[in-house]
C-alpha positions in Angstrom: 0.0 0.0 0.0 1.3 3.4 -0.9 1.0 6.1 1.7 2.7 9.2 3.0 2.6 11.1 6.2 4.3 14.1 4.7 2.8 17.5 5.4 2.6 19.1 2.0 0.9 22.3 3.2 -0.9 23.7 6.2 -4.0 25.9 6.0 -5.3 27.4 9.3 -9.1 28.2 9.3 -12.1 27.9 11.5 -13.9 26.1 8.6 -13.0 25.1 5.1 -15.1 24.4 2.1 -14.7 21.8 -0.5 -13.8 24.5 -3.1 -11.0 25.7 -0.8 -9.8 22.1 -0.5 -9.7 21.7 -4.3 -7.7 25.0 -4.6 -5.2 23.8 -2.0 -4.9 20.4 -3.8 -4.3 22.2 -7.1 -1.5 24.3 -5.6 0.2 21.2 -4.3 -0.2 19.4 -7.7 1.8 22.2 -9.3 5.0 20.8 -7.7 4.0 17.2 -6.8 1.6 16.2 -9.5 -1.9 14.8 -8.9 -2.2 11.7 -6.6 -3.9 8.5 -7.8 -5.8 8.1 -4.5 -6.7 10.3 -1.5 -8.0 8.7 1.7 -10.1 11.0 4.0 -12.6 11.0 6.7 -16.3 11.7 6.1 -16.1 15.5 6.8 -18.3 17.7 4.8 -15.3 19.3 3.0 -14.4 15.8 1.7 -17.8 14.5 0.8 -19.0 17.6 -1.2 -19.7 17.8 -4.9 -16.8 20.2 -5.5 -14.2 17.7 -4.3 -16.0 14.8 -6.1 -15.9 16.8 -9.4 -12.3 17.8 -8.9 -11.3 14.2 -8.3 -13.2 13.0 -11.4 -11.5 15.7 -13.6 -8.0 14.7 -12.4 -8.6 10.9 -12.3 -8.1 10.8 -8.5 -9.9 8.1 -6.5 -11.4 9.3 -3.3 -11.5 6.7 -0.5 -13.6 7.6 2.5 -13.0 6.0 5.8 -16.1 4.3 7.1 -17.8 6.2 10.0 -16.9 4.6 13.3 -13.8 3.0 11.8 -11.2 5.6 12.9 -8.6 2.9 13.3 -8.9 2.1 9.5 -6.7 5.1 8.8 -3.9 3.7 11.0 -3.7 0.3 9.3 -1.0 0.0 6.8 
């Protein structure tokens, strides 16, 4: 399984929208390229239409961690 725990950017905010997430991902992609897969929790910024459309446009698979399965993100 491919994974990374690198911090590619930090954005401080009280709340963040899916559109903001896509802008951040695009800025990272300028120097790292687009990932093949992104694993996230079920937060609204990760389950919104904007991120889903962005992922489709860039051939990125979104993998959402099942609710109540917090340990799933720790399994390698």
